[in-house]
N, C-alpha and C positions, 0 to 999 in steps of 0.2 A: 830381195824381200821387197814387198809393196808397201809403200807409205799409205796410212789410212788418211783419209780426207776429214777434216773437222766436221762434226755435226752441227751446222749453223741453226737449225731448228731448236735444239736443245740449248744451245747458247742464248738464243733470243728468249727462250722461255725462262731462263734463270735470270736473264737481265730484266725481262718485264716483272718478275716476281719481287727481285730486289728494289726496283723503283717503285713499284705499287706499294710494297711493305714500307718504304721511306715515306711516301706520301700519306700513307695512312697515320703514320706517328707524327708527322707535321700538322695535319689537321687536328689531331686529338691534342697536340700540344697547344695549338693555338686557340683552343676553346671554341671554334666554329663547329657548330652541330649541322647535320644536313637536313633533319626535319624537326620541327618544335611540335610538341603536342600540345595542343590548346587545352587549358586545364578550365573545365566549366563545373559549376556547381549546379546541382540540379534545382530547378525553380519549382518544383511540386514538392510538398512537404509529405514525407512518409508517413503514413497512418496505419494502423492496423486492420482498417475495415476495407471492404471491397468498393471500388469505384468503377463504374462502367464508364469509359471514355469512348471517344469517336472511333479510334483505331480498334478498340475491342469490339465496338458495334459493327464495323466492317468486317472484322474477322468471323463474328458470328454469322453475319449475313452470308459470306463467302462459303460457310459450312452447309447452310440451307440450299443452296443452289445445286 
């Protein structure tokens, strides 16, 4: 009977998955975040009335062309 050769590709995949999962847990546990979202407050007060701004005028002008 012939002995089967071990599938090294499958072993390397399983090894990479386990190392990647461990690294993900370590990063999450350390409190390091990959990207920080900048929290900005809107500088324009929200009103109920319509205000035509420069970007709205440029949009209207693009429709006329």
